[in-house]
N, C-alpha and C positions, 0 to 999 in steps of 0.2 A: 724086504722086497720085495718077494715072491705074492705075499698076502696083498700087499699094495694094488700090485697087477689084478690079483684076483677080485678084489675089492672094485678097483677100476672097471675090469670087463663087468663086472654084474651090473655098476651103475649104467653103463653104456645100454647093457641090454636092456636095463627099466625103463632107460629114456624112451629106445626104440619102440617099446612095447606102447610107452605113454602116447610117441608120437602116431601110431597107428591108429588108437582108439583115436586120437583128435581128428584125424585124417578122415577116418568113417564119419565121425558124427558132423563133419564140417562139410563135406562133399556133398554139398545139395546144391541145385540149381541157382539159388542166389548168387552164389560166390561168383565173382568175374574171373577173367582168365589170368589175370594179373596177379589175384589171390591166390589162385590154383598154382601158378608158378611158382611164385614165392614160397609155395607150404611144401611142392616138391624139391627145389632148393635146400630150403631149410632142413628138410629130413635127411636130404643128403650129407649136409654139415655134421647132422647128428650123429651117423654112422661110425662112430667111434673113430673120430679124426684124429690120426696121426697116433694110433695106440700104441703102435712098439717102440716110438718116440717118447712118449711122457710116463714114464714108469716111476713116479714118484707122488708123495701126498700131496703136496702145493699144486702141481699140475691137474692130480684127479679133483683137487676142488676146484679150479678153472673149468675144467669140463663139465661138472656136475652144474656147475653156475650158468654155462653157456647153454646147457641144454635146457635148463629153467627159463633163460631168455627165450629160447626157441619156442617152446611152449605157449608161455605168455602171448608171444609176437603174432600166433597165428591164430590165438583167440580172437573172433569179430564178435563183438557186442550185440550188432544188429539182429546178431542169430541166439543171443542171449534170452530166454524168458526175464530176468533181474532188467538187465535193460530195455528189453521191449515194454517192461512196465514202466521203465520212467520215459521212455520217448511219447508211451501215452498220456502220459503227465505234463506234458511239454506245453504251454499254452500259445497260440497262433500271435507270430511277430511279422505282423505287417500284414496286408490286406488280401496276400495271395501266397506267401511264402512261412515255414517254420523253419527252425533249426532243431534237430536232433542229434544226439551221438552216436558217431558211427563206429569209433574205435576207443575205446579205454585202455591206458597202459599205465603199469605204474611198476617200479623197479628200487629197492633198495639195498645194498649189502656193508655200507659204512663208507666206500672208497667211490663208490658210484650211485649215483641217483636218476630214476627218470620219471615225469608225471605227464603223461599226454591224452590230453580229451581231444579226440580228432572229432570237428559238427561234420555236418553233412546239411545243407539247405535243400527242403524238399516244398513241391508245390501244393497248397492247400488243396484237397478235394471238393471246396464250394466253388474253385474258380472255375465259371460256366464258358466264359469267353474262350472259344479253341483258336484263336488267332494270336491272343497274347500266351496261352497258355504252350504253343507251339515253339514262340519265340523263349517263353520261360524257360522251358525244358531244356534248350541249348544255353541258355546261360547259365543255367544250374549246374549243367552237367561239365560245362566249361571250368565253374569254380571249384566244384566238388573232385575234378580230377587234378587240377591245381593243388590242392589243400593235401588230399592223399598222396600226391606224388613228393610236395615238400617233407610230409610226415614221414614217409618210408624213408626218404633221403637222409632225415636228420635221424632217424633211429637206426640206421643200417651204419652210421658214421658211430652212434654211440656205442653198439655192439662190437663194432672192430675196434673201438678205443679200448674197452673192457678188456675184450679177448687179448689184447698187443701189452695191457698192462703200463699204459702210459701214465698212471696215475691219477688222479683224482678228476671226476667230470660229472657235472650236471648238465639235466636236458628237462625242461620245463616247456610245454605247449599250451595253451588254452584261448579260448575265443570266449567274446560277449557281443552280443547284440547292441552295437550303440545308436543305432538309430533305426527304428520304425514309425513311420507316418504313413499318410494315405498316399503319399508319391514315391518314398524313395525308402530303403532297405539297406542297410550296412552291418556286415558281420565283419568285425576286426579279431585276425588271428596273432594273438601273441607268442613270442617266442623267446629264450632264454638261456643260454648256454654260458657254462663257467668252468674253467680249468685255471690256469693261475690267475685267472680274473673272470669276471663276467660280463657279458654282451647282450644286451635286448633291442630285438627289432620287430615289427611288426607288419602285417599287411592289411589291407581294408578292401572289403568286396563290397560294392555299392550297385544294387540295381534300381533303375527306375521303370516303377513298377506300372506307370499308366503305359509303358512300350512292352514291358519285360527284357530290356535290354539292361546291357551291363553299362554303367555309365562312367564314362571319364571324365576330367577337369574341364575339358573345352566344351562339354555337351550343353552344359549348363549357361554357358554365355552365348550371344548371338553371334552369328556365324559371320566370321574373319576381324573380330574386332581384336585389339590387345588388352587382355585379361591379366597376361603376366606381371606387367610393369607397374599397376594400381595394386595388386596382391603381395608382390614383393616389397613395395615401399611401404605399404604398410605394415608388414612384419618388420621391417627395421626400425620403423616410428615405435613399433610395441618393444621391440629390444631393447633401445636406449630408454626408452621410458620407465622400463624394470630396473635395469642396471642401475639407472641414479635411484630409483628408491630402495634398492638393496645390495648392498656391496657384494652379497655371498652369490648373486646372480654375474654371469659372465658369458656372451655370446661370441663369436667370431664375428667382429661387425668395427670397422674403423681401426683393424690394427697393422702395425708396423707390418707384420708379414702378409703383404697383400695375398699370397694363394690361400690363404688360409680362411680370408672374410668369406661371406655370405653373399652373395650379388643378387642372385634372384631364384625363383622357384622355376621348375620345368614343366615341359607339359605330362613328366611321366610322376609328379611330385604326388605324395600321398595326399587324400584328402577324404572327407567324408560331409554331408549335410547335414547339420545338429538338427533337434527337434525344433529348434526357433526359425528353421530354414535358412541358417548361416553357412557360410561355406568356413570349415576348419580345413588348414594345412598342418599336414603333421611330420615331423622328423625324427629318424632314429637316433640310439646314442651315437653322439660322435659327429651328425651330420653337420651343426650350427653352433655347436658347442662342446666344452668337457666333457666326457664321458659321466662326470658325477651330476649331472645333470638331467640325465634320462633321457627318456622319448618326452618330446616338446612338441606341445600342439598350440598353434594360435587361429583364434576366432576372428574371422575378418567382419569388421561391421556391416550389414545392410549397406548402409548409405556410400559406402566406397564402392561397392558394385551394382547399385540401381539403375544407373546409367547403361549396363552393358549387361546385365541377366536378362536370359530370356522370360 
C-alpha cells in the first residue's frame, strides 16, 4: 500500500513538471484569454487531486490517464510545426476563405475513445475589398467561436464521463467543406457520441461570399414570400416516393401517431446550397425518421423554388 502511494505521488509530480513545461512552451501571445484560463484550470486539477483519498493501484491508473488527457487537451495544433506545415498545404476553399486545423485531439484506452479535428475558417490574404473583409472577419469570428465553444463543451463532457468511470464513451468531431462556389461557402461540422447507443448530428456554417455575411435560409428568397410551404411539400413528396420504392426506408409521415409526423421545416432548419446552386435541407438522426436512417438530406429541385428565389 505504501509503495502504491509513493508511486502515485511520483506520477503526480511528473505530471506537474510536464504541465509546467507545456505552460512555458505555449504561453505565447497567440493564445486567447479563454485558452489561458482553461490551461490554468487544468493545471490546478492536475495537482494531485484527492491525493489522500486515492491510495490504490486502480485510482493511480485513473489519475495518470487524467493527467495525460490534460496534457493532450492544452496542446494547440496551430502552434505546432507539424500542424503549421499541414495548414500551409490546405487549398483555398472558395474565393475568400479557407479552412485550417485549429486543434486536433485523439485519445483511446479501450474503454474511451475521442477523435476531434476542430476546424477554423480563415480569410484569404488575396481579398482586397476592405468592406467585405471587415464583414467577413465578423462572420468567421462568430462561426469559429461557436465551433470552438461546442468542441470544448463536448471534450469537457468526455473527460468528466471518463473520470467518473461511467462506462464506454466515444466522441468524434470532424468537418468537411460541402460547398465552395463563387457565391457560397459551407462548412459542415459532424458530431458523433456513443454510450449505450450512438447518435450523430451536424452543424452547417454557410457564408454568402458576395457580402461576407452568414447566410440564413430566408436570405436566399425574395422578401416576404412563403418558402417554407413549397420546400416542406416537396420533402413530403420525396419521402413518399422513397418509401414506395424501398421497404427498408421509413419516414415519420402519414403515421397514426400524429405527433411523430413531419409537417414542415422551420426558419432554423439546417440547409446548404450545393455545387449546382440547389437548396439542400438537412435533418439529424431521429428528426424525421428512425435512428437507423441516419442523417438525412433532401435536395429541392430548382423548378420548385424558381419563382421565389432571389
